DRENMAR-340289 format. One record per atom (N, C-alpha, C, O, CB): residue in three letters; atom name; y, z, x. Coordinates in Angstrom, 2 decimals, m for minus. Glycine has a CB too. Layout:
<vexdrens>
   type   atom     north        up      east
    ALA     CA         Y         Z         X
...
</vexdrens>
This chain:
<vexdrens>
   type   atom     north        up      east
    MET      N     86.98     89.26    107.20
    MET     CA     88.29     88.83    108.29
    MET      C     88.42     87.70    108.38
    MET      O     87.45     87.01    108.06
    MET     CB     88.29     89.18    109.70
    GLY      N     89.25     87.26    108.69
    GLY     CA     90.03     85.86    109.04
    GLY      C     89.34     85.28    110.09
    GLY      O     88.29     85.88    110.34
    GLY     CB     91.58     86.01    109.51
    GLN      N     89.58     84.27    110.83
    GLN     CA     89.05     83.89    111.98
    GLN      C     89.55     84.36    113.47
    GLN      O     90.75     84.54    113.70
    GLN     CB     89.11     82.64    111.86
    GLN      N     88.73     84.49    114.26
    GLN     CA     88.98     85.25    115.16
    GLN      C     89.59     84.49    116.44
    GLN      O     89.18     83.33    116.39
    GLN     CB     87.84     85.95    115.37
    ARG      N     90.43     84.69    117.61
    ARG     CA     90.83     84.07    118.26
    ARG      C     90.49     84.98    119.30
    ARG      O     90.18     86.16    119.12
    ARG     CB     91.95     83.60    117.99
    GLN      N     90.57     84.29    120.58
    GLN     CA     90.50     84.95    122.12
    GLN      C     91.86     85.37    123.05
    GLN      O     92.49     84.41    123.50
    GLN     CB     89.74     83.83    123.04
    LEU      N     92.26     86.44    123.29
    LEU     CA     93.44     86.56    123.81
    LEU      C     92.73     87.03    125.15
    LEU      O     91.73     87.74    125.05
    LEU     CB     94.55     87.51    123.01
    ASN      N     93.23     86.65    126.49
    ASN     CA     93.34     87.22    127.68
    ASN      C     94.51     87.98    127.79
    ASN      O     95.62     87.46    127.70
    ASN     CB     93.27     86.33    128.64
    VAL      N     94.31     89.26    127.98
    VAL     CA     95.29     90.15    128.37
    VAL      C     95.05     90.89    129.49
    VAL      O     93.90     91.30    129.65
    VAL     CB     95.57     90.94    127.44
    ARG      N     96.02     91.18    130.41
    ARG     CA     96.05     92.00    131.54
    ARG      C     95.90     93.08    131.65
    ARG      O     97.04     93.47    131.40
    ARG     CB     96.82     91.98    132.04
    ILE      N     95.06     94.37    131.93
    ILE     CA     95.76     95.84    131.57
    ILE      C     95.22     96.20    132.97
    ILE      O     94.25     95.76    133.59
    ILE     CB     95.17     96.94    130.00
    ASP      N     96.12     97.13    133.26
    ASP     CA     95.49     98.37    134.69
    ASP      C     94.12     98.77    134.58
    ASP      O     93.75     98.98    133.42
    ASP     CB     96.29    100.04    134.71
    THR      N     93.38     98.92    135.38
    THR     CA     91.73     99.67    135.77
    THR      C     92.06    100.86    134.79
    THR      O     91.44    101.10    133.76
    THR     CB     91.32    100.31    137.81
    GLU      N     93.23    101.62    135.33
    GLU     CA     92.47    103.02    134.47
    GLU      C     92.48    102.88    132.89
    GLU      O     91.68    103.35    132.08
    GLU     CB     93.37    104.60    134.80
    PHE      N     93.91    101.90    132.59
    PHE     CA     93.76    101.96    130.97
    PHE      C     92.48    101.38    130.42
    PHE      O     92.10    101.74    129.30
    PHE     CB     94.94    101.15    130.24
    ALA      N     91.67    100.36    131.24
    ALA     CA     90.96     99.47    130.97
    ALA      C     89.65    100.59    130.62
    ALA      O     89.00    100.64    129.57
    ALA     CB     90.92     98.29    132.13
    ASP      N     89.52    101.27    131.56
    ASP     CA     88.30    102.85    131.69
    ASP      C     88.60    103.53    130.37
    ASP      O     87.93    103.60    129.35
    ASP     CB     88.71    104.28    133.25
    ARG      N     89.99    104.11    130.72
    ARG     CA     89.75    104.61    129.13
    ARG      C     89.72    104.39    127.59
    ARG      O     89.36    105.10    126.65
    ARG     CB     90.27    105.20    129.01
    LEU      N     90.31    102.88    127.71
    LEU     CA     89.89    102.12    126.72
    LEU      C     88.16    101.94    126.26
    LEU      O     87.76    101.87    125.10
    LEU     CB     90.49    100.91    127.13
    GLU      N     87.58    101.89    127.09
    GLU     CA     86.17    101.45    127.27
    GLU      C     85.53    102.80    126.84
    GLU      O     84.67    102.73    125.95
    GLU     CB     85.74    100.90    128.88
    MET      N     85.86    104.07    127.39
    MET     CA     85.27    105.21    127.10
    MET      C     85.51    105.53    125.40
    MET      O     84.62    105.76    124.58
    MET     CB     85.87    106.31    128.13
    PHE      N     86.79    105.48    125.16
    PHE     CA     86.99    105.62    124.02
    PHE      C     86.60    104.87    122.91
    PHE      O     86.62    105.34    121.77
    PHE     CB     87.90    105.73    124.02
    ALA      N     86.17    103.42    123.25
    ALA     CA     84.98    101.95    122.33
    ALA      C     83.82    103.00    122.41
    ALA      O     83.55    103.64    121.40
    ALA     CB     84.45     99.87    123.49
    LYS      N     83.12    103.21    123.58
    LYS     CA     82.07    103.71    123.67
    LYS      C     81.50    105.15    122.63
    LYS      O     80.50    105.39    121.96
    LYS     CB     82.15    103.88    125.00
    LYS      N     82.82    105.89    122.98
    LYS     CA     82.55    107.42    122.29
    LYS      C     82.64    107.20    120.40
    LYS      O     82.05    107.94    119.61
    LYS     CB     84.14    108.75    122.95
    HIS      N     83.35    106.22    120.07
    HIS     CA     83.30    105.76    118.69
    HIS      C     82.33    104.95    118.08
    HIS      O     82.16    104.90    116.86
    HIS     CB     84.28    105.18    118.47
    HIS      N     81.42    104.05    119.25
    HIS     CA     80.63    103.00    118.88
    HIS      C     81.36    101.92    118.08
    HIS      O     80.99    101.50    116.98
    HIS     CB     79.55    103.52    118.16
    ARG      N     82.62    101.45    118.87
    ARG     CA     83.08    100.09    118.49
    ARG      C     83.37     99.35    119.98
    ARG      O     83.49     99.73    121.14
    ARG     CB     84.54    100.18    117.44
    THR      N     83.41     98.21    119.35
    THR     CA     83.73     97.32    120.98
    THR      C     84.94     97.56    121.41
    THR      O     85.60     98.43    120.84
    THR     CB     83.70     95.62    121.00
    MET      N     85.43     96.92    122.40
    MET     CA     87.17     97.38    122.80
    MET      C     87.74     96.47    122.24
    MET      O     88.83     97.00    122.02
    MET     CB     87.78     97.44    124.41
    GLY      N     87.79     95.44    121.84
    GLY     CA     88.03     94.53    121.25
    GLY      C     88.68     94.99    119.38
    GLY      O     89.65     94.49    118.80
    GLY     CB     86.65     93.73    121.51
    ASP      N     87.71     96.09    118.85
    ASP     CA     87.78     96.41    117.59
    ASP      C     88.98     97.41    117.77
    ASP      O     90.00     97.43    117.09
    ASP     CB     86.40     96.93    116.96
    VAL      N     88.61     98.35    118.96
    VAL     CA     89.74     99.36    119.51
    VAL      C     91.02     98.98    119.42
    VAL      O     91.77     99.47    118.59
    VAL     CB     89.63     99.68    120.88
    ILE      N     91.48     97.85    120.47
    ILE     CA     92.70     97.32    120.50
    ILE      C     93.32     96.94    119.43
    ILE      O     94.48     97.28    119.20
    ILE     CB     92.73     96.47    121.18
    GLU      N     92.42     95.97    118.44
    GLU     CA     93.08     95.25    117.07
    GLU      C     93.36     96.63    116.21
    GLU      O     94.35     96.65    115.49
    GLU     CB     91.85     94.00    116.12
    MET      N     92.43     97.87    116.30
    MET     CA     92.39     99.03    115.23
    MET      C     94.25     99.53    115.49
    MET      O     95.09     99.74    114.61
    MET     CB     90.87    100.57    115.76
    PHE      N     94.45     99.61    117.16
    PHE     CA     95.71    100.61    117.35
    PHE      C     96.84     99.31    117.30
    PHE      O     98.02     99.40    116.98
    PHE     CB     95.69    101.72    119.09
    VAL      N     96.23     98.30    117.66
    VAL     CA     97.88     97.42    117.58
    VAL      C     98.30     97.17    116.04
    VAL      O     99.45     97.20    115.61
    VAL     CB     97.80     95.60    118.38
    SER      N     96.87     96.88    115.18
    SER     CA     97.65     96.84    113.74
    SER      C     98.15     98.09    113.17
    SER      O     99.01     97.94    112.31
    SER     CB     96.76     96.30    112.66
    GLN      N     97.79     99.31    113.45
    GLN     CA     98.51    100.03    113.03
    GLN      C     99.99    100.34    113.63
    GLN      O    100.81    101.00    113.00
    GLN     CB     97.80    100.89    112.96
    GLY      N    100.22     99.86    114.75
    GLY     CA    101.51     99.65    115.15
    GLY      C    101.99     98.87    114.94
    GLY      O    103.02     98.89    115.61
    GLY     CB    101.77     99.67    116.01
    ILE      N    101.91     97.83    114.21
    ILE     CA    102.57     96.75    113.93
    ILE      C    103.26     97.44    112.73
    ILE      O    104.44     97.60    112.45
    ILE     CB    101.71     95.41    113.72
    GLU      N    102.00     97.80    112.09
    GLU     CA    102.65     98.11    110.43
    GLU      C    103.43     99.29    110.35
    GLU      O    104.23     99.50    109.44
    GLU     CB    101.46     98.39    109.23
    GLU      N    103.16    100.20    111.49
    GLU     CA    104.31    100.96    111.68
    GLU      C    105.96    100.72    112.07
    GLU      O    106.94    101.40    111.77
    GLU     CB    103.87    101.61    112.47
    VAL      N    105.88     99.68    112.72
    VAL     CA    107.06     98.88    113.10
    VAL      C    107.64     98.19    111.89
    VAL      O    108.78     98.41    111.48
    VAL     CB    106.70     97.85    114.17
    GLU      N    106.77     97.32    111.33
    GLU     CA    107.23     96.93    110.26
    GLU      C    107.86     97.46    108.73
    GLU      O    108.66     96.93    107.96
    GLU     CB    106.47     96.41    110.20
    THR      N    107.04     98.90    108.67
    THR     CA    107.53     99.78    107.53
    THR      C    108.75    100.38    108.50
    THR      O    109.66    100.71    107.74
    THR     CB    106.25    101.05    106.82
    ASP      N    108.99    100.54    109.41
    ASP     CA    110.32    101.13    110.08
    ASP      C    111.70    100.03    109.57
    ASP      O    112.68    100.45    108.96
    ASP     CB    110.08    101.13    112.06
    GLU      N    111.51     98.81    109.93
    GLU     CA    112.06     97.34    109.89
    GLU      C    112.51     97.41    108.15
    GLU      O    113.48     96.86    107.64
    GLU     CB    110.63     95.92    110.40
    ARG      N    111.52     98.22    107.50
    ARG     CA    111.83     97.49    106.18
    ARG      C    112.76     98.76    105.86
    ARG      O    113.95     98.43    105.80
    ARG     CB    110.38     97.05    104.97
    PHE      N    112.61     99.62    105.73
    PHE     CA    113.12    101.13    105.86
    PHE      C    114.93    100.83    106.02
    PHE      O    115.85    100.79    105.20
    PHE     CB    112.28    102.06    107.52
    GLU      N    114.84    100.63    107.68
    GLU     CA    116.28    100.25    108.17
    GLU      C    116.31     98.99    107.44
    GLU      O    116.68     99.43    106.35
    GLU     CB    116.55    100.09    109.89
    ALA      N    116.17     97.66    107.25
    ALA     CA    116.87     97.07    106.61
    ALA      C    117.47     97.01    104.96
    ALA      O    118.38     96.32    104.52
    ALA     CB    116.40     96.32    106.96
    GLU      N    116.59     98.00    104.25
    GLU     CA    116.49     98.48    102.96
    GLU      C    118.24     99.79    102.95
    GLU      O    118.98    100.03    101.99
    GLU     CB    114.50     99.37    102.79
    SER      N    118.31    100.23    104.09
    SER     CA    119.24    101.41    104.46
    SER      C    120.56    100.51    104.53
    SER      O    121.64    100.81    104.01
    SER     CB    118.82    102.31    106.03
    LEU      N    120.29     99.42    105.22
    LEU     CA    121.43     98.72    106.04
    LEU      C    122.37     98.00    104.73
    LEU      O    123.60     98.07    104.69
    LEU     CB    120.70     97.41    107.32
    ASP      N    121.41     97.19    103.53
    ASP     CA    121.94     96.75    102.54
    ASP      C    122.26     97.43    101.15
    ASP      O    122.66     96.92    100.11
    ASP     CB    121.33     95.88    102.44
    ALA      N    121.86     99.20    101.54
    ALA     CA    122.20     99.87    100.66
    ALA      C    123.86    100.45    101.00
    ALA      O    124.71    100.71    100.15
    ALA     CB    121.08    100.85    100.50
    TRP      N    123.98    100.53    102.40
    TRP     CA    125.08    100.76    103.25
    TRP      C    126.41    100.06    102.62
    TRP      O    127.41    100.59    102.12
    TRP     CB    124.73    100.21    104.70
    GLN      N    125.98     98.34    102.86
    GLN     CA    127.01     97.50    102.63
    GLN      C    127.04     97.46    101.46
    GLN      O    128.09     96.87    101.16
    GLN     CB    127.00     96.35    103.14
    LYS      N    126.28     97.85    100.22
    LYS     CA    126.80     98.09     98.90
    LYS      C    127.35     98.76     98.36
    LYS      O    127.86     98.58     97.25
    LYS     CB    126.35     98.13     98.32
    TYR      N    127.39    100.01     99.25
    TYR     CA    128.11    101.26     99.23
    TYR      C    129.42    100.92     99.62
    TYR      O    130.31    101.40     98.93
    TYR     CB    127.53    102.33    100.09
    VAL      N    129.72    100.25    100.51
    VAL     CA    130.94     99.91    101.01
    VAL      C    131.58     98.78    100.65
    VAL      O    132.64     98.47    101.19
    VAL     CB    130.89     99.89    102.16
    GLU      N    131.01     98.03     99.69
    GLU     CA    131.37     97.10     98.91
    GLU      C    132.01     97.20     97.40
    GLU      O    132.89     96.62     96.75
    GLU     CB    130.36     96.50     98.90
    THR      N    131.06     98.27     97.23
    THR     CA    131.40     98.32     95.65
    THR      C    131.60     99.93     95.35
    THR      O    132.11    100.36     94.31
    THR     CB    130.02     97.60     94.60
    GLY      N    131.14    100.70     96.34
    GLY     CA    131.48    102.25     96.16
    GLY      C    130.13    103.00     95.31
    GLY      O    130.01    104.21     95.10
    GLY     CB    133.08    102.41     95.15
    GLU      N    129.17    101.91     94.90
    GLU     CA    128.16    102.36     94.04
    GLU      C    127.23    103.10     95.10
    GLU      O    127.20    102.54     96.19
    GLU     CB    127.44    101.12     93.17
    CYS      N    126.36    104.42     94.93
    CYS     CA    125.45    105.07     95.54
    CYS      C    124.13    105.18     94.84
    CYS      O    124.07    104.67     93.72
    CYS     CB    125.95    106.23     95.82
    VAL      N    123.23    105.68     95.27
    VAL     CA    122.07    106.06     94.70
    VAL      C    122.18    107.71     94.40
    VAL      O    122.71    108.54     95.14
    VAL     CB    120.87    105.61     95.67
    SER      N    121.63    107.91     93.30
    SER     CA    121.17    109.53     92.87
    SER      C    120.83    110.23     94.14
    SER      O    120.70    109.82     95.29
    SER     CB    119.72    109.64     91.81
    LEU      N    120.70    111.55     93.51
    LEU     CA    119.92    112.43     94.59
    LEU      C    118.59    111.94     93.94
    LEU      O    117.95    111.27     94.75
    LEU     CB    120.21    114.32     94.67
    SER      N    118.05    112.04     92.86
    SER     CA    116.37    111.79     92.66
    SER      C    116.06    110.54     93.51
    SER      O    114.95    110.46     94.04
    SER     CB    115.86    111.45     90.91
    GLN      N    117.07    109.48     93.70
    GLN     CA    116.34    108.08     94.23
    GLN      C    116.33    108.41     95.60
    GLN      O    115.62    107.76     96.37
    GLN     CB    117.16    106.53     93.94
    ILE      N    117.14    109.48     96.08
    ILE     CA    117.22    109.95     97.61
    ILE      C    115.79    110.79     97.73
    ILE      O    115.02    110.73     98.69
    ILE     CB    118.77    111.04     97.98
    GLU      N    115.67    111.35     96.89
    GLU     CA    114.71    112.36     97.13
    GLU      C    113.09    111.72     96.60
    GLU      O    111.94    112.15     96.69
    GLU     CB    115.26    113.80     96.23
    THR      N    113.56    110.81     96.18
    THR     CA    112.16    109.87     95.88
    THR      C    111.92    109.38     96.89
    THR      O    110.95    109.86     97.48
    THR     CB    112.14    108.74     94.89
    ARG      N    112.65    108.24     97.54
    ARG     CA    112.52    107.90     98.78
    ARG      C    112.22    108.66    100.05
    ARG      O    111.55    108.14    100.94
    ARG     CB    113.41    107.41     98.92
    PHE      N    112.64    109.69    100.14
    PHE     CA    112.14    110.93    101.09
    PHE      C    110.83    111.36    100.78
    PHE      O    110.06    111.35    101.74
    PHE     CB    113.03    112.22    100.97
    LYS      N    110.37    111.71     99.73
    LYS     CA    108.92    112.10     99.10
    LYS      C    107.71    110.67    100.01
    LYS      O    106.83    110.75    100.87
    LYS     CB    109.06    111.88     96.76
    LYS      N    108.42    109.34     99.07
    LYS     CA    107.58    108.61     99.61
    LYS      C    107.37    108.24    101.45
    LYS      O    106.24    108.03    101.88
    LYS     CB    107.89    107.55     98.82
    ALA      N    108.61    108.22    102.38
    ALA     CA    108.62    108.35    103.89
    ALA      C    107.54    109.41    104.35
    ALA      O    106.60    109.14    105.09
    ALA     CB    110.12    108.79    104.41
    LEU      N    107.79    110.62    103.84
    LEU     CA    107.26    111.82    103.93
    LEU      C    105.56    111.72    103.55
    LEU      O    104.76    112.17    104.37
    LEU     CB    108.14    112.77    102.97
    SER      N    105.15    111.21    102.47
    SER     CA    103.79    110.79    102.07
    SER      C    103.39    109.70    103.49
    SER      O    102.54    110.26    104.18
    SER     CB    103.84    109.93    100.32
    ARG      N    103.74    108.52    103.98
    ARG     CA    103.58    107.38    104.74
    ARG      C    103.26    108.13    105.90
    ARG      O    102.27    107.86    106.57
    ARG     CB    104.77    106.36    104.84
    ALA      N    104.20    109.28    106.22
    ALA     CA    104.29    109.94    107.67
    ALA      C    102.68    110.78    107.43
    ALA      O    101.67    110.40    108.01
    ALA     CB    106.01    111.20    107.94
    THR      N    102.71    111.62    106.75
    THR     CA    101.48    112.53    106.44
    THR      C     99.97    111.51    106.72
    THR      O     99.03    111.73    107.49
    THR     CB    101.63    113.14    104.58
    GLU      N    100.13    110.64    105.99
    GLU     CA     99.24    109.39    105.81
    GLU      C     98.92    109.11    107.78
    GLU      O     97.99    109.46    108.51
    GLU     CB    100.38    107.78    104.73
    VAL      N     99.61    108.70    107.90
    VAL     CA     99.73    108.34    109.26
    VAL      C     98.97    109.23    110.22
    VAL      O     98.10    108.77    110.97
    VAL     CB    101.12    108.34    109.60
    ALA      N     99.33    110.59    110.19
    ALA     CA     99.11    112.15    110.87
    ALA      C     97.98    111.98    110.73
    ALA      O     97.18    111.53    111.54
    ALA     CB     99.65    113.60    110.29
    THR      N     97.78    112.41    109.42
    THR     CA     96.12    112.24    109.07
    THR      C     94.91    111.06    109.47
    THR      O     93.71    111.14    109.71
    THR     CB     96.11    112.14    107.62
    LYS      N     95.67    110.19    109.43
    LYS     CA     94.83    109.12    110.06
    LYS      C     94.44    109.25    111.33
    LYS      O     93.23    109.20    111.57
    LYS     CB     95.41    107.95    110.04
    ASP      N     95.44    109.47    112.45
    ASP     CA     95.28    109.76    113.63
    ASP      C     94.55    110.79    114.04
    ASP      O     93.81    110.67    115.02
    ASP     CB     96.22    109.84    114.04
    LYS      N     94.67    112.07    113.28
    LYS     CA     93.84    113.43    113.78
    LYS      C     92.19    112.93    113.48
    LYS      O     91.29    113.26    114.25
    LYS     CB     94.36    115.10    112.66
    ALA      N     91.90    111.94    112.03
    ALA     CA     90.66    111.34    112.05
    ALA      C     90.03    110.29    113.07
    ALA      O     89.03    109.57    113.03
    ALA     CB     90.63    110.84    110.98
    ASP      N     90.63    110.43    113.61
    ASP     CA     90.35    108.91    114.98
    ASP      C     90.27    109.96    115.78
    ASP      O     90.08    109.80    116.98
    ASP     CB     91.77    107.42    115.56
</vexdrens>
């Protein structure tokens, strides 16, 4: 793990209570739980952003050249996306 920094974040009491109960149930610190969920959320958003950027690039290439991807390339991309979604869903159920 890299260096650690302390952040002061204001959250409402109900959320803090839920966070504390979850942390205790899973034998983790509240900071660990927050980091785990925020990291997952950031990874998901970054993955979505990459997908969107790649899609926009592909669309721009199509507009400019008329070239498009093959059906097998589309199927490969959707299989990867499905695999990632399944992985996230499975991980969420395990936690």
